[in-house]
N, C-alpha and C positions, 0 to 999 in steps of 0.2 A: 417468610420468604426473602424479605430484604436482607435480613441478617445472613441467611444462607448464601445469597449472592455476594455479600461483602466477604464472607469467609472464603468463597471460591476465588474472588479477586485477590485477597491477601495470600492465599496459597499459591496462586500463579506468580505473584510478585516475589514471594520467597523463593520459588523455584528458579525464576530468572536471576534473582540476586545471588543465588548459590553459585552461578557461573561467573559472577563478577569478581574474578580472581585479582590478586594484587597486580598482575601484569596489565590489567585493564584500568587501573586506578588513574591513569593519565587522561582518561576520557570521563566526562561527567556521567553519572549513573543514568540520567534521563536519556542521553545519547545511546548508552549501552542498551537500555530497555527498548528504545526505538529500533535499534538495529536487530535486536533479538526478536521482538514481536513482528517486525517487518519481514525478517527472514523466515519465521514460522509461517506467516501468512502467505508469503511467496511460495513456500513448499506446499502449503495447503492448496493454493491456486493451481500449481503444476499438477498435483495429484488429482484434483477434481477435473481439470482439463483433460488429462489422460483418460480417466474413467468415462467422462462424457463423450469424448471424441471416439475412443476405441470401442466402448461397450454400448453406450446409450444410442449413439448415432451410427455406430458400425461403419464409420468413415464414409458415410453416404450423404449425398446432397439432400438438404431439407427443402422440400417443395411445399410452399405455403399456398399455392394456387395462384397468387398474384406476384410472387417473387420466389426465386430459388436461391438458397443460401448455401455456400460451400461448407463442408463439415467443419473445417478449422475455424471459420468465422462463427458458425452456429454454436460450436462448443464455447468459444469466447463469450458470446452473447448469453449463454445459459449460465456460465460460471461467474461472470463478472459481478452480477448483483449479490451473489453469495459472498465472494471475497471482498467486495466493496464493504459490505455490512460487517464482516468479521474484522476487517482492517479498521473500520471506524470504532467498533466496540473496543478493540485492543488499544487503539490510540487514546480514546476517551477515558477508559477505566484503568488502564495499566500504565501507559507512558505519560500522558499529559493530564494527570488527575487534578492539578492545581488550578486549571482553567475555571473561571467563574461565569463564562458565557453560558447562555441557555443552550440546552441540547439541540434544539431545532436550528439555532444559529451555527453551532458547531457542525452539524450535519450538512447544512447548506455550504458552509465554507470548505468543509472537507471535500464535498463534491466538486467545488470550484478547483481546489488544488489537485484532485485526481484528474479532472479534465485537463488541467495544465500539464500534468505528468504525461498523459496520453499524447497530447499535442507535441510536447518536447521530444518524446520518443520518436514520433513520426518525423519531425523536422530534423533532428540530429542524425537519425539513420539515413534519411534522404541526403543530407548534406555530406556526411562522411563517406557514404558508399557511392552515391551517384555523381557528386561534384568533386570530391577529393580522390575518389577511386580506391578507398581503403577496403580491406577485407571486411566482410559483413560481421564476422565474429568479433574482430577487434573493435569495429565501430559500435557494436552492441555493448561490449564491455565498457567502453568510454562513455557511451550514452547512459548506461545504467548508473555509473558513478555520478555524472552530472545530474541526472534525474533524482537520485537518492538525496543528494545535497539540497537540491531545490525543494524536494518534498519535505525534508526535515525542517528546513528554514521556514517554509510557508505554513506548515502545520504548527510549528512552535510559536511563530509570531503572528499568525493570522487565524487559522482554524481553531486553535486551542490556546489563544493568548491569555495571559494572566494580567491582573491589574497592574503589576509592576513592570510589564513589558509593553513598551510603546510601539505602535505601528507607525511607520514613517508617513508623513502627510497629515497627521492628526495633531 
């Protein structure tokens, strides 16, 4: 079973590296893999969100008896654990394979960085839209760029750090 999983991992890596054309040679392979797997996981998230929101919840409020949850938030709450898990697995086994940290430490740190990403999304969207008065779509685009950069750096140097990568303050 372990060999089968390694074969699957290697097949996925070969597939991703197939798209690492000469034009992308100016960026490190790890960054390309991070962008590729992150993009795939984001598309997976959007697909699941759509299915859950439209078909599972039928765009209806979810009444749990003690609290009612709007369908768009309920869909997020249902999908988030799935794409959190798939994102972690892709980061651990495809993008940041050189990390020697124990899996439980990686998972905890990954959770911390994802929480940071959610908070940064909230803060920057509030700031750009409500304080600067920018269009929401433009604000979301700029926020996404900032959060992706934060996410890569925090995962590379914190969640999945390697022995050769020092964390500041240590």
